[in-house]
Steps between C-alpha positions, in 0.01 A plus 500: 500500500541313172604818320834490681593185307479686170710801589870480438702617794717793395744689716798727453723192533307289250716217370475261211492214750195650671338550160551129422352404837196719435463353152508146638241598762272639229522170311424302815200722568377453142536122530318500833214714363458283192503168679330581827244756390436488127527127424328387820206733441470372142497145636227592752289641217543183292398283794207722594635573846346806664745748646560870516734628226841604635625819338875524444731745331670392180867596487545417130561868419783512752661191349463644149672818615795292616521221242300621200663496159626722348452779755514326838760601756700179465502529121620860520769409753617220273518738203705751701745231611584388145 
């Protein structure tokens, strides 16, 4: 189920607007994962709270593909538009 959050939705009518929406969604998912899963579990460890680790997928690679410098998609689009 969670994998679907990390897959960009491509179609034959793919638009730049849809790309931007997908990019924003990836950032929201990253923020959610960091704050709800990663940081909370670190806090539980510090406080000695017993719980079962929650595994989650890290979408950092997807974000790097889009925004990485100098070879991310946005960087390449910017270069082509100059």
